[in-house]
C-alpha positions as CSV (number, residue, x, y, z in Angstrom):
1,X,-7.0,30.1,10.4
2,X,-4.8,31.3,7.8
3,X,-3.8,29.5,4.6
4,X,-0.6,28.7,6.2
5,X,-2.1,26.9,9.2
6,X,-4.7,24.8,6.2
7,X,-2.1,23.5,4.4
8,X,0.1,22.3,7.4
9,X,-2.9,20.7,8.6
10,X,-3.6,19.2,5.1
11,X,0.6,18.3,5.1
12,X,-0.2,16.3,8.6
13,X,-3.1,14.6,7.2
14,X,-1.5,13.3,4.1
15,X,1.7,12.3,6.4
16,X,-0.6,9.7,8.4
17,X,-1.9,8.6,5.4
18,X,1.5,7.7,3.7
19,X,2.4,5.9,7.4
20,X,-1.0,4.3,7.0
21,X,-0.5,3.0,3.6
22,X,3.1,1.8,4.3
23,X,1.9,-0.2,6.9
24,X,-0.6,-2.0,5.4
25,X,1.5,-2.1,2.6
26,X,4.0,-4.2,4.9
27,X,0.9,-6.2,6.1
28,X,-0.3,-7.1,3.0
29,X,3.2,-7.9,1.9
30,X,3.5,-10.2,4.8
31,X,0.1,-11.9,4.7
32,X,0.2,-12.9,1.3
33,X,4.0,-14.5,1.5
34,X,2.7,-16.2,4.5
35,X,-0.3,-17.1,2.8
36,X,1.1,-18.6,-0.3
37,X,3.7,-20.4,2.0
38,X,1.0,-22.2,3.9
39,X,-1.0,-22.8,1.5
40,X,-4.2,-21.2,1.9
41,X,-4.4,-18.5,-0.7
42,X,-3.5,-17.7,-4.2
43,X,-1.9,-15.0,-5.4
44,X,-4.7,-12.8,-7.2
45,X,-2.1,-10.3,-9.0
46,X,-1.5,-12.4,-12.2
47,X,1.5,-10.0,-12.8
48,X,2.4,-10.8,-9.2
49,X,1.9,-14.2,-9.5
50,X,4.8,-16.1,-11.1
51,X,7.5,-13.6,-8.7
52,X,5.4,-14.2,-5.7
53,X,5.5,-18.0,-6.0
54,X,9.3,-18.1,-7.1
55,X,10.3,-15.9,-3.8
56,X,7.8,-14.8,-1.6
57,X,10.1,-13.0,1.0
58,X,11.6,-11.3,-2.2
59,X,8.8,-10.3,-4.1
60,X,7.4,-8.8,-0.6
61,X,10.2,-6.8,-0.1
62,X,10.2,-5.3,-3.6
63,X,6.5,-4.5,-3.6
64,X,7.2,-2.7,-0.4
65,X,9.6,-0.3,-1.8
66,X,8.1,0.0,-4.9
67,X,5.2,1.5,-3.0
68,X,7.3,3.2,-0.9
69,X,9.0,4.7,-4.2
70,X,5.5,5.7,-5.7
71,X,4.4,7.3,-2.0
72,X,7.7,9.5,-2.5
73,X,7.0,10.9,-5.6
74,X,3.0,11.7,-5.0
75,X,4.7,13.6,-1.7
76,X,7.3,15.4,-3.8
77,X,4.6,16.2,-7.0
78,X,1.8,17.4,-4.2
79,X,1.9,20.8,-4.9
80,X,2.5,21.0,-8.6
81,X,0.3,18.2,-9.9
82,X,-3.6,18.4,-9.0
83,X,-3.8,14.8,-9.4
84,X,-1.7,14.1,-6.1
85,X,-4.5,14.0,-4.1
86,X,-6.2,11.6,-6.3
87,X,-3.5,9.5,-6.9
88,X,-2.5,8.9,-2.9
89,X,-6.0,7.9,-2.5
90,X,-6.4,5.7,-4.3
91,X,-3.1,4.2,-3.3
92,X,-5.0,3.8,0.0
93,X,-8.6,2.9,-1.4
94,X,-6.5,-0.4,-3.0
95,X,-4.7,-1.3,0.0
96,X,-7.4,-1.1,2.4
97,X,-9.4,-3.4,-0.4
98,X,-6.5,-6.0,-0.4
99,X,-6.6,-5.5,3.3
100,X,-10.2,-6.6,3.5
101,X,-9.5,-9.6,1.3
102,X,-6.5,-10.9,3.4
103,X,-8.8,-10.5,6.8
104,X,-11.3,-12.2,5.0
105,X,-9.1,-15.5,4.4
106,X,-7.5,-15.5,7.4
107,X,-10.5,-15.5,9.7
108,X,-12.0,-18.0,7.5
109,X,-9.3,-20.2,8.5
């Protein structure tokens, strides 16, 4: 397999990871907003607590937009920045951890 095909395969994998991160970001935002409105969870991130309690829907949309912007930056820099792959995997790890917390409280209901 030549270098181009390896890069193309890597691009497809990265693209799928981006889509997966955006999907779980939306799930996180919806679950957080719903959990707060239902009174079954508290926002664990001190930086997000005040805006999430004041306007859960708007804050959830802003989180989704911010994550999309971060991913767009990583995508744009992926060929030039040696840290882009690690950044992508770090975002994925954080998002999976948060979704795990949501699954825990949802299943505990």
